[in-house]
N, C-alpha and C positions, 0 to 999 in steps of 0.2 A: 313703485319707483316713480318719481316725479321727472319726467323728461325735460319739462320746462326749466326746472332748477338745474338740471345737469347741464343743459345748454347754456344757461346763464353763467354757471361756473366756468364752463369750457371758454366761453367768450371773455371772461374776466382773467383766466390764466394765460390765455394767448396773447392778451394785451394788445399792443400797437401792431404786432405782426398779423393779427387776424387770422382767420381760418377759412379755407375755401370749402365748397359744399362737399366734394370728394372726400376730403380728410374727415369732415364732421360726420358724414354717413358712415365712414369705417370706425370712427372712435365710438360713436353712438349704437353702431350696429343696427343702422335704420336705412331705408331707401330714400332717394332723392326727394320724392313727393312728401314723405313724412317729415324730412328735414326742412323743406320749404315751409310746410304748414306751421311747424314749430317756431321757425324764425319769425313767420308773419304774425302768429299769436303773441310772442314775446315783444316783437316791435310794436304792436298796437297797445300792449300794457305799458310801454315806455312813452307813448305819446300823450298820456296824460300830463296835465300842467303840474301835478304834484311830483313828477318824476325829473331828475336832473340829468339822466343820460338817455342815450338812444342807440339803436343798432344802425350802423352805416355799412354800405357796401362800397369799399374803396379798394382799388388795385386788386380786383378778383379775390377779395377776401371780405368776409363779415367781422366786424369789430364793435367794441363798445366805444362810444364817443360822447363828449359832453354836448349839451344843446347850445346852439349858437346864441340863443337869447339871453343866456346866462354869462356871456363871455366877459362883461364887465367886472363881475364878481371874481371870476378866475384870474383875470388880470390884476386885480388888487391883491389877491392872495399871493401871487408871484411877486408883486412889487413891494409888499409890506416887509420892512426889515425885521420885524418879530417873527414872520414865518419864513423868512428867507435864509435860515441858517441850514447848514448841511449836516445830516445825521451821519453817525458812523457807516451805516449801511450805504448811504450816498456817496461818502468818501470812498468807501471800498470799490464801489462800481466805477466812480471817476478814475481811480487809480488803475483799475483793470483796463478801462478804456484808453487812458492816456499811454500806457506802457505797451499795449497790444493793438492799437488802432491800425487800419479798420477792423472792427470786431462785430460778430453778430450777438444778439440776445442769447441765443443758445450756448454759444461759447462762454459768455459772461456767466450764465447760470451754472454751467458745468464747472468753472473755476470756483464760483461761490458755494455751490452745493444747494442753493435755493433759488426760487424764481426772483427775477429782477425786473419784470416788465413795469411795475408800478413805479419803480425808482427811475427807470430810463424815462418814463413819461414825465416825471417831475423834473429831471435834469434837461430834457428838451424844453419844457416850459420856462425853465430858469435861463435857457439860453447857453447852458455850459456844455451840451453836446448837440450834435445834429446827425440826420441821416446822411450817409455818404455813399449811396448807391446800394446795389444789390449784390449779394454774394453768389458765387457760382454753385453753391451747395444746392441739394436738393430742396425745392420749395422756394428757392431765390430769397432767403431772409434778408432783411435790411442790414446794412453795415452801419456802424456808428463811429464817430469820431469827436474829439474835442473841437471847441470853437475858439475864436479869438477872445470871447468873453471868459472862458475857462482861464486863459492865460492872464488875462486882467485880474480876475478874482484871486489868482494866487501869486500875482506880482512877477510873472514870468515873461520874458520877452520872446522865448521860443520853447519848443519842447525839449530842445537840448539842454535846457537848464534844470530839467527834472532831476532829482537826486538819484545817483546810481543805486541799483537793487543789489543786495547782497546775493552773491552766487551761492546756490546750494552746495555744500561740500558733498563730494562723492562719498557714499557709504564706505566705511572701512571694509577691508576684505574680511569676510567672515571665516573664522577658523573654528574648527570643531575643538572645543575645549578639552574634552576627554583625550582625544588621540594627540593633541599637541603638548599637554602637560604630563599626562600619564601614559607615556609610551611604554609599552610592555617589553621588557627585555627578553630575548629568548635565552634561556639557560639549558645547558645539556646537563643532564642528570648524570652525576658520576656513581656508578654502582660497583 
């Protein structure tokens, strides 16, 4: 089992939330010293000029971040109209945030049924959402909300102009088909 590969995958999955040492140790079933050694080894492999990401320690959590020296290219990517369209997944995440803000990434993931950290990073880079503090949930995850750029992008003056969502209809009362249609009548036998 390649623990460096597992660590890299974990850092990718947790996205901008990051992961602290205690949680990393629990998930990987390793002690703190082994976790630190693995983080250091992976961090050193990312320091090569051929790599575009690095491991950063921000806010008591380890996370993958891009290298500052490549910032101008990432900025071009965000500003380029050809790459600045929103995918259906991005629109879904935006809608979830807009109607439920402030909301955590975990809550978004739960509503969608898939991981959303990559999309959230893209939406932050595009300026459509932003971090809006920390939740009181365990681990104090980031809360996200839409920005004024979101309103501009969709031509809204306020969130009150968002379309109303259809309310889910309450499920109809279930009746047992057999007993409701085919009630057995009791007959007395005449003998």
